[in-house]
C-alpha positions, 0 to 999 in steps of 0.5 A: 428190736423185736422182729414181726412174725412170719405170719404178719409179714405174709399178711402185709405182703399179700395185702400190699399186692391186693391178693385175697387169702383164698387166691394165695391159698389156692396158689400154694395148695392149702386152704384159705382157713389154714392160711388165715391161721398162719397169718394170725400166728396160730399155725407154725410155718416152715420148709417148702411152704415158706418157699411156695408162699414167697414165690407166690408173693414175689419175694425172697423166702428169707424176707418172710422167714427172717424179716428185712430187719434181721437180714439188714442186721446180719449184713451189717455184722458181716460188713463189720467182720471184714474190717479188722482195724476198726472196732465198731460197737456191735452191741448197738448194731440193732439200735443203729439199724433202727435209728438210721435205716438209710445209713445202714442200707448204705453200708450194706450196699457198699459191702455188697459192692466190695464183695462183688468187685472182689468176686470179679477180680477172682473170676477174671484172674481165673479166666485169664489163666485157664479160660479156653475161649479167652486163649483162643481169642488171644491166639486169633489176635496174635495170629492176625498181628503177625500176618499184618506185620509180615505183609507190611514188612514185605511191602516195605522191603520190596519196593519194586514188586510187580503190580499184580503181586503188590495188589495181592499183598495189599488185598491180603493186608486189607483182609487181615486188618479187617480180621484183626479188627473183628477179633479185637472187637470180639476180645473186647466184648468178651472182657466187657462181659466180666460182670457175667463171667460166672454165667458165660458158657464155654463148655458143657460143664459151664452150661451144666453149672448155669442150668443148676444155678438157675434152678437153685439146685432144687428140682420140685419135679424130681421130688415127685418122681417126674421124668428127667428127660422133660427137664433136660430137653425143656431147658433153654440153658442146655445147648450141647449134647455134652451138657445134656449128658452131664445134666442127665447124670446129675439129675439121675443122682438127684432123683435117686437121693430124693427117693431114698431120702424123701423131702419131709422125712429128710427135713425132720431128720435134719432138725433131729440130728442138727444136720449131722452128716453121718447120722443122716447117712445112718438113718437113711442107709445111704453113703456120706457123699449122697447125704452131702449132695442132698443137703447142698441141693435143698434150698435154705428155707427148707433146712434153715441152713446154707450149704456149698458143694464141690465134687471133683474127679481123680485129676482134681477137675471140678465135676460140678459145684454149688457156691456158698457165700464167702467161699470162692470156687474157681470156674476151672481146675485151679482150686486151692490144693489145701482144701480137704476135698483133695486130701480125701482123694488120697484117703479113699473112704475116710471121712474128713472134717476141717475148719478152714479160714480164707487168707484174705477174709480173716473173719470168715470160717467154714466147716468142710466135710469131705469124702471120696467114693468109688465111681460105679461098682468096683470090679476085679481086674479093673482100676477103681476110679474115685470121686471126692465130694466136699460139703461146705457150711459157715462156721458160726462159732469161731474156732482156731482154724485148722487150715488157712486156704484160698480160692486159687494160687493166683489170687491168694495172699499167703506168701509161705504156702508150700502148696503154691503152684504159681505166683499170686497177683495180689501183693497186700491182699484184696 
């Protein structure tokens, strides 16, 4: 099955929206004649221009660069890889998608629903174990239950109380019961928000994650050298002073990397080196960790590659994270100790690379690059603090995994792991 060209998909979408060539060209900053050449496949298109055109047409960039058919086939292959006790006819997958597009989309939708439910289980488990907001809500409920029980016991055991004291205890019982009802409702509302669990903000770190995620980890303003402060103060997702401080730190690092690794030059070098982290660091005379952050903070249509990222401090606390489909990242500091991210902290300055496979997802493999570097400039007479950065990429060519990992101990099905900290809630896996 042959996919339509990028140019034809742009033209079809533009005409469906009844947008003139000149109008679309003006929105993305090119001439109408150049857009005409693109639509008739006389000019190649890629990188940032695809992102801009997709935004102007109101579609995902992958639907222009890959096509809906290719995206559907990719989703079907992913769904087939998850099931290990069935052998689907993968060589006929394109024929199936072409002949039965409705059923193909049903399979894709069910697979996506399964992944969403799996992610919800992981997130809820993470929150139940580590979320300070949930812990506070539970403490409030238990405190009110204890108060109501104590007051009721006094009234039951002391039948001859003075009317004034009895009225006082009744008033306390009424007030505590109301507080218990309110606290219980808040707890129910909190748990009912499971679908939005990843974006609920309980700390400045959570606000930072939501801010970065909402921006797609890409800031075109900083690519042009614009002011960081305007981005921070203009965001509706950064509420606390702590979140503003953290955002300034991340954006300052982004701006430095954008200046030392300019977008167009970096995009070209990424193609020339096939995304080799060490080679890119050599070309631009920057650290390996800086290249990792630059790669992860650029969207897929620019580099034609998905990247995930985790950065942690010496205590293992995640400073920030960028999720990659299939690689589960816990919200708090309870990640799998077998990730190369944490081994990098034990070997400062030594680059590590490892093929890992998720225990509950036998067909999903990832190549992880990790390195630790000093935080700030080392000085005599002061202890050096290190941070570790791990870049995550899908491993397209399956190899024997060097390590089997999980997201966190509570939701990992590996029974004989020597690094396990606590029992898993899973018996047979997800």
